[in-house]
MARBA-3410 file (N, C-alpha, C, O; in Angstrom, 1 decimal):
147
0.8,-1.2,-0.2,0.3,-0.1,0.3,0.8,1.0,-0.4,1.6,0.5,-1.2 ~ 0.7,2.3,-0.6,0.9,3.4,-0.5,0.0,4.5,-0.5,-0.9,4.5,-1.3 ~ 0.2,5.3,0.4,-0.5,6.3,0.7,-0.1,7.8,0.0,1.0,8.3,0.2 ~ -1.2,8.3,-0.7,-1.0,9.8,-1.4,-0.4,10.3,-0.6,-0.5,9.8,0.6 ~ 0.4,11.6,-1.0,1.0,12.5,-0.2,0.4,13.4,0.8,0.9,13.7,1.9
-0.7,13.8,0.1,-1.6,14.6,0.7,-2.3,13.8,2.2,-2.7,14.6,3.1 ~ -2.5,12.2,2.3,-2.5,12.2,3.3,-1.5,11.8,4.3,-1.8,11.6,5.4 ~ -0.3,11.5,3.9,1.1,11.6,5.0,0.9,12.7,5.5,0.8,12.6,6.7 ~ 0.8,13.9,5.1,0.9,15.3,5.5,-0.4,15.5,6.3,-0.2,16.2,7.3 ~ -1.9,15.0,6.1,-2.5,15.2,7.1,-2.6,14.1,8.2,-3.3,14.3,9.2
-1.9,13.1,8.0,-1.7,12.2,9.3,-0.7,13.2,10.4,-1.2,13.3,11.5 ~ 0.4,13.8,10.2,1.4,14.3,10.6,1.0,16.0,11.1,1.6,16.8,11.8 ~ -0.3,16.2,10.1,-0.9,17.6,10.8,-1.7,17.0,12.2,-1.5,17.5,13.3 ~ -2.5,16.0,12.1,-3.3,15.6,13.2,-2.4,15.3,14.5,-2.7,15.6,15.7 ~ -1.1,14.4,14.1,-0.5,14.1,15.3,0.1,15.3,15.7,0.6,15.1,16.8
0.4,16.7,15.2,1.1,17.4,15.5,0.1,18.3,16.4,0.3,18.6,17.6 ~ -1.1,18.9,15.7,-2.0,19.1,16.4,-2.7,18.8,18.0,-3.1,19.5,18.9 ~ -2.5,17.2,17.8,-2.7,16.5,18.7,-2.1,16.6,20.4,-2.7,16.5,21.4 ~ -0.9,16.9,20.1,0.2,16.5,21.2,-0.3,17.1,22.3,-0.5,16.4,23.2 ~ -0.6,18.6,22.4,-1.0,19.1,23.4,-2.3,19.8,23.0,-2.6,20.7,23.7
-3.0,19.5,22.1,-4.5,20.4,22.2,-4.9,21.5,21.7,-6.0,21.9,21.7 ~ -3.4,22.4,21.1,-3.4,23.4,20.8,-3.9,23.9,19.7,-4.3,23.0,18.9 ~ -4.0,25.5,19.1,-4.0,25.6,17.8,-2.7,26.3,17.1,-2.0,27.0,17.7 ~ -2.5,26.0,16.1,-1.2,26.5,15.0,-2.4,27.1,13.9,-3.5,26.7,13.7 ~ -1.8,28.1,13.2,-2.0,28.5,12.0,-1.7,27.3,10.9,-1.1,26.3,11.2
-2.5,27.8,9.4,-1.8,26.9,8.5,-0.4,27.2,7.9,0.2,26.4,7.1 ~ 0.2,28.8,8.5,1.7,29.0,8.3,2.3,27.9,9.0,2.7,26.8,8.7 ~ 2.2,28.5,10.1,3.2,27.6,11.0,2.8,26.1,11.1,3.5,25.4,11.8 ~ 1.9,25.7,10.5,1.8,24.1,10.2,2.5,23.6,9.3,3.1,22.5,9.3 ~ 2.5,24.8,8.2,3.2,24.3,6.8,5.0,24.5,7.0,5.8,23.8,6.5
5.2,25.5,8.0,6.9,25.7,8.4,7.1,24.4,9.1,7.9,23.6,8.6 ~ 6.6,24.2,9.8,6.7,22.8,10.8,7.0,21.6,10.1,7.9,20.9,10.6 ~ 6.2,21.3,8.8,6.2,20.0,8.5,6.7,20.4,7.2,6.4,19.6,6.2 ~ 7.6,21.6,6.8,8.1,21.6,5.5,7.3,21.6,4.1,7.7,20.9,3.2 ~ 6.2,22.4,4.1,5.2,21.8,3.2,4.7,23.0,2.5,4.2,23.9,3.3
4.6,23.4,1.2,4.1,24.6,1.1,3.1,25.2,1.6,2.5,24.4,2.3 ~ 2.5,26.4,1.6,1.9,26.8,2.3,-0.2,26.6,1.8,-1.2,26.4,2.4 ~ 0.2,26.7,0.5,-1.3,26.2,-0.2,-1.5,24.7,-0.3,-2.6,24.1,-0.3 ~ -0.2,24.1,-0.4,-0.8,22.3,-0.3,-1.4,22.2,1.4,-2.3,21.4,1.6 ~ -0.9,22.8,2.4,-1.1,22.7,3.9,-2.8,23.4,3.9,-3.7,23.1,4.8
-2.9,24.2,2.8,-4.3,25.1,3.4,-5.3,23.6,3.1,-5.9,22.9,3.9 ~ -5.1,23.3,2.0,-5.5,22.4,1.1,-5.9,21.1,1.8,-7.1,20.7,1.9 ~ -4.8,20.3,2.5,-4.7,19.3,3.3,-5.4,19.8,5.1,-5.6,19.0,6.0 ~ -5.7,21.0,5.2,-6.6,21.4,6.5,-7.7,21.5,5.8,-8.6,20.8,6.4 ~ -8.0,21.8,5.0,-9.6,22.3,4.5,-10.3,20.6,4.6,-11.2,20.3,5.3
-9.6,19.9,3.8,-9.8,18.2,3.9,-10.2,17.8,5.0,-11.4,17.6,5.2 ~ -9.2,17.7,6.1,-9.3,17.6,7.5,-10.6,18.0,7.9,-11.5,17.2,8.1 ~ -10.5,19.5,8.0,-12.0,19.9,8.4,-13.2,19.5,7.8,-14.2,19.3,8.6 ~ -13.3,19.3,6.7,-14.4,18.6,6.1,-14.7,17.2,6.5,-15.8,16.8,6.1 ~ -14.3,16.6,6.9,-14.0,15.3,7.6,-14.4,15.1,9.3,-14.7,14.2,10.1
-14.1,16.6,9.3,-14.5,16.7,11.1,-12.9,16.6,12.1,-12.7,17.1,13.1 ~ -11.9,15.7,11.4,-10.7,15.7,12.2,-10.0,17.2,12.8,-9.4,17.4,13.9 ~ -10.3,17.9,12.1,-9.5,19.3,12.6,-11.2,20.7,12.6,-12.3,20.8,12.0 ~ -10.5,21.4,13.6,-11.6,22.5,13.6,-10.6,23.6,13.4,-9.4,23.5,13.6 ~ -11.4,24.8,12.8,-10.7,26.2,12.4,-11.3,27.1,12.8,-12.5,27.3,12.5
-10.5,27.9,13.4,-11.2,29.3,13.9,-10.6,30.2,13.3,-9.4,30.0,13.0 ~ -11.2,31.3,13.0,-10.6,32.7,12.4,-10.4,33.8,13.1,-11.4,34.0,13.8 ~ -9.5,34.7,13.3,-9.3,35.5,14.0,-8.1,35.6,14.7,-7.4,34.6,14.6 ~ -7.4,36.7,15.4,-6.5,36.9,16.3,-6.1,35.6,17.0,-4.9,35.2,16.8 ~ -7.0,35.0,17.7,-6.8,33.7,18.0,-7.3,32.5,17.6,-7.7,31.6,18.3
-7.3,32.7,16.7,-7.5,31.3,15.7,-6.9,30.3,15.3,-5.9,30.1,15.9 ~ -7.1,29.8,14.5,-6.2,28.3,14.3,-6.4,27.2,13.9,-7.7,27.1,13.8 ~ -5.7,26.0,13.7,-6.4,24.9,13.3,-6.2,24.1,14.6,-5.1,24.2,15.2 ~ -7.0,23.3,15.1,-6.9,22.2,16.6,-7.7,21.0,15.8,-8.2,20.8,14.7 ~ -7.6,20.2,17.1,-8.1,19.1,16.8,-9.5,18.9,18.0,-9.1,18.7,19.1
-10.7,19.0,17.8,-11.2,17.9,18.6,-11.2,16.9,19.4,-10.5,16.0,18.9 ~ -11.6,16.7,20.5,-11.2,15.7,21.5,-11.5,14.2,20.9,-11.0,13.1,21.0 ~ -12.9,14.9,19.9,-13.4,13.1,19.4,-12.0,12.5,18.6,-11.7,11.3,18.7 ~ -11.3,13.5,18.0,-10.0,13.0,17.0,-9.3,12.2,17.6,-8.8,11.4,16.9 ~ -9.0,12.3,19.2,-8.1,11.7,19.7,-8.3,10.0,19.7,-7.5,9.2,19.6
-9.7,9.8,19.8,-9.9,8.6,19.3,-10.3,7.7,18.5,-10.8,6.6,18.6 ~ -9.8,8.8,17.3,-10.2,8.2,16.1,-9.2,7.4,15.7,-8.0,7.7,15.7 ~ -9.7,6.3,15.2,-8.4,5.4,14.3,-7.6,5.9,13.3,-8.1,6.8,12.7 ~ -6.7,5.6,12.9,-5.9,6.1,11.9,-6.3,5.2,10.5,-5.8,5.5,9.5 ~ -7.1,4.2,10.6,-7.7,3.7,10.0,-8.9,4.4,9.3,-9.2,4.3,8.1
-9.7,5.2,10.5,-10.8,6.2,9.9,-10.5,7.3,8.8,-11.1,7.6,7.8 ~ -9.2,7.7,9.5,-8.4,8.8,8.5,-8.3,8.6,7.7,-8.8,9.3,6.8 ~ -7.4,7.4,7.5,-7.1,7.2,6.0,-8.2,6.8,5.6,-8.6,7.6,4.8 ~ -9.0,6.0,5.6,-10.1,5.7,4.8,-10.9,7.1,4.1,-11.1,7.3,2.9 ~ -11.1,8.1,5.3,-11.6,9.4,5.0,-11.1,10.1,3.8,-11.7,10.6,2.8
-9.8,9.9,4.0,-8.3,10.8,2.8,-8.5,10.0,1.7,-8.8,10.6,0.6 ~ -8.5,8.9,1.6,-8.1,7.9,0.7,-9.0,7.7,-0.1,-8.8,8.0,-1.3 ~ -10.2,7.1,0.3,-11.8,6.9,-0.2,-11.6,5.6,-0.5,-10.7,5.0,0.1 ~ -12.4,4.9,-1.3,-12.5,3.4,-1.0,-12.3,2.5,-2.2,-12.7,1.4,-2.5 ~ -11.3,3.5,-3.0,-10.9,2.8,-4.1,-9.7,1.8,-4.3,-8.7,2.0,-3.7
-9.8,0.9,-5.0,-9.2,-0.1,-4.9,-7.6,0.0,-5.5,-7.3,0.9,-6.2 ~ -6.8,-0.8,-5.2,-5.0,-0.6,-5.3,-5.0,-0.5,-6.5,-4.5,0.6,-6.9 ~ -5.4,-1.4,-7.7,-5.3,-1.4,-8.9,-7.0,-1.1,-9.7,-8.1,-1.4,-9.2 ~ -6.7,-0.5,-10.6,-7.9,-0.3,-11.8,-7.7,-1.2,-12.5,-6.6,-1.4,-13.0 ~ -8.9,-1.8,-12.8,-9.0,-3.1,-13.8,-10.1,-2.7,-14.8,-10.5,-3.3,-15.8
-10.6,-1.6,-14.3,-11.7,-1.1,-15.3,-11.3,0.0,-16.4,-11.9,0.2,-17.5 ~ -10.5,0.5,-16.0,-9.8,1.7,-17.0,-8.5,2.2,-17.2,-7.6,2.7,-16.5 ~ -8.5,1.7,-18.6,-9.2,0.8,-19.3,-9.1,-0.4,-19.0,-8.1,-0.9,-18.3 ~ -10.2,-1.0,-19.4,-10.4,-2.4,-19.1,-9.1,-3.6,-19.4,-8.4,-3.5,-20.4 ~ -9.0,-4.6,-18.2,-8.3,-4.8,-18.4,-8.6,-6.4,-19.0,-9.6,-7.0,-18.5
-7.5,-7.0,-20.0,-8.2,-7.8,-20.5,-8.3,-9.3,-19.9,-9.0,-10.2,-20.3 ~ -7.2,-9.3,-18.7,-7.0,-10.4,-17.7,-8.5,-10.2,-16.6,-8.7,-11.0,-15.7 ~ -9.2,-9.4,-16.8,-10.8,-9.2,-15.9,-11.1,-10.3,-15.4,-11.1,-10.6,-14.2 ~ -11.7,-11.4,-16.7,-12.7,-12.4,-16.2,-12.1,-13.5,-15.3,-12.7,-14.1,-14.4 ~ -10.6,-13.6,-15.7,-9.8,-15.0,-14.9,-8.9,-14.6,-14.1,-8.1,-15.4,-13.7
-8.8,-13.2,-13.5,-7.7,-13.2,-12.7,-8.1,-13.1,-11.4,-9.3,-12.8,-11.2 ~ -7.2,-13.5,-10.4,-7.2,-13.2,-9.0,-6.5,-12.4,-8.4,-6.5,-12.5,-7.2 ~ -5.7,-11.6,-8.9,-5.1,-10.3,-8.2,-5.6,-9.3,-8.0,-5.1,-8.6,-7.1 ~ -6.8,-9.1,-8.8,-7.7,-7.7,-7.9,-8.2,-8.3,-6.7,-8.4,-7.4,-5.9 ~ -8.6,-9.4,-6.3,-9.0,-9.8,-5.2,-8.2,-10.0,-3.8,-8.6,-9.6,-2.6
-6.8,-10.7,-4.4,-6.0,-10.6,-3.4,-5.3,-9.2,-3.0,-4.9,-9.1,-1.8 ~ -5.0,-8.0,-4.1,-4.7,-7.0,-3.2,-5.6,-6.4,-2.7,-5.2,-5.6,-1.8 ~ -7.5,-6.6,-3.0,-8.5,-5.7,-2.3,-8.3,-6.3,-0.8,-8.3,-5.6,0.2 ~ -7.9,-8.0,-0.8,-8.1,-8.5,0.7,-6.6,-8.0,1.4,-6.5,-7.9,2.7 ~ -5.6,-7.6,0.6,-4.3,-6.8,1.3,-4.7,-5.6,1.5,-4.6,-5.2,2.6
-5.0,-4.9,0.7,-6.1,-3.6,1.3,-6.8,-3.3,2.6,-6.7,-2.4,3.3 ~ -7.7,-4.4,2.6,-8.6,-4.6,4.0,-7.7,-4.9,5.1,-8.0,-4.4,6.2 ~ -6.5,-5.8,5.0,-5.8,-6.4,6.0,-4.8,-4.9,6.4,-4.6,-4.6,7.6 ~ -4.5,-4.4,5.8,-3.4,-2.9,5.9,-4.5,-1.9,6.8,-4.3,-1.6,7.9 ~ -5.7,-1.4,6.1,-6.6,-0.8,6.9,-7.1,-1.7,8.6,-7.5,-1.3,9.6
-6.8,-2.6,8.4,-7.7,-3.4,9.5,-6.5,-3.1,10.3,-6.9,-2.6,11.4 ~ -5.3,-3.1,10.2,-3.9,-2.8,11.0,-4.2,-1.3,11.7,-4.1,-1.0,12.9 ~ -4.7,-0.4,10.5,-4.6,1.1,11.2,-5.9,1.4,12.2,-6.0,2.4,12.9 ~ -6.7,0.3,12.1,-7.9,0.3,12.8,-7.6,0.3,14.4,-8.3,0.8,15.3 ~ -6.4,-0.6,14.5,-5.9,-0.9,15.6,-5.6,0.3,16.4,-5.8,0.3,17.6
-5.1,1.4,15.7,-4.3,2.4,16.3,-4.8,3.5,16.2,-5.2,3.9,15.1 ~ -5.0,4.3,17.5,-5.6,6.1,17.6,-4.5,6.9,17.6,-3.3,6.6,17.9 ~ -5.0,8.2,17.2,-4.6,9.3,17.1,-4.0,9.3,18.5,-2.8,9.0,18.5 ~ -4.5,9.4,19.5,-4.0,9.4,20.6,-2.7,8.4,20.9,-1.7,9.0,21.2 ~ -2.6,7.0,20.8,-1.8,6.2,20.5,0.1,7.0,19.7,1.2,7.2,20.1
-0.7,7.2,18.7,0.6,8.3,18.1,1.3,9.3,18.9,2.6,9.3,18.9 ~ 0.9,9.9,19.2,1.4,11.2,20.1,1.8,10.7,21.5,2.0,11.5,22.5 ~ 1.8,9.5,21.7,2.2,9.5,23.3,3.9,8.9,23.2,4.3,8.3,22.3 ~ 4.8,9.2,24.6,5.6,8.8,24.6,6.3,7.9,23.8,5.9,6.8,23.8 ~ 7.2,8.1,23.1,8.2,9.4,22.8,7.7,10.2,21.8,8.3,11.3,21.6
6.7,9.9,21.1,6.7,11.2,20.2,6.3,12.5,20.0,6.5,13.3,19.1 ~ 5.4,12.4,21.5,4.8,13.8,21.8,5.4,15.1,21.8,5.0,16.1,21.2 ~ 6.9,14.9,22.8,8.1,16.0,22.8,8.7,15.8,21.5,9.0,16.9,21.1 ~ 9.0,14.7,20.5,9.5,15.2,19.5,8.5,16.4,18.7,9.0,17.5,18.3 ~ 7.4,16.1,18.6,6.1,16.8,17.7,6.3,18.3,18.2,6.5,19.3,17.5
6.3,18.3,19.6,6.4,19.5,20.5,7.5,20.3,20.0,7.3,21.5,19.9 ~ 8.6,19.7,19.7,10.0,20.6,19.3,9.6,20.8,17.8,10.1,21.9,17.4 ~ 9.1,20.4,17.0,9.0,21.1,15.8,8.0,22.3,15.8,7.5,22.6,14.7 ~ 7.7,23.0,16.7,6.8,24.2,16.7,7.6,24.8,17.9,7.4,24.4,19.1 ~ 8.4,25.9,17.7,9.3,26.6,18.7,8.5,27.2,19.7,8.8,27.1,20.9
7.3,28.0,19.1,6.5,28.7,19.8,6.1,27.9,20.9,6.3,28.4,22.1 ~ 5.4,26.4,20.7,4.5,26.0,21.7,5.1,25.4,23.1,6.4,25.4,23.1 ~ 4.6,25.0,24.0,5.3,24.7,25.3,5.9,23.2,24.9,5.4,22.2,24.3 ~ 7.4,23.6,25.6,7.9,22.2,24.8,8.9,22.5,24.3,10.0,22.4,24.9 ~ 8.5,23.0,22.9,9.6,23.6,21.8,11.2,24.6,22.7,11.4,25.3,23.6
11.8,23.9,21.3,13.5,24.0,22.1,13.7,25.5,21.4,14.8,26.0,21.6 ~ 13.0,26.3,20.7,13.6,27.4,20.0,13.0,28.7,20.6,13.4,29.8,20.1
END
């Protein structure tokens, strides 16, 4: 399995925001994770649409994670962002082996197994020690930051 780049970034955003429940701006997230701002804004928008982050405008605004996100499974986040598509596209253009091929079902089972493992991991578990302090160090102004 291979996650698209925006899903990878989204998981990192959720982890970073979940470390202490604070808020960060899109610019701070982009700087901390070394991602272009416009790409980060799109990732945050997708996360917000699925309810994994909450945003607020204004001087005290930013992006944060609702408490419910801490108990969300990584599998749920990946499914929401990646969709239910199959690993291979046998229909476009139609594969001549479609009628008698066992590869499609084997890859689908592998994909389901991959997601099942991620279903056993919560966001809260991702930010547990020793990851939490490392994540906090990515943003210097946050409590625990070293710069």
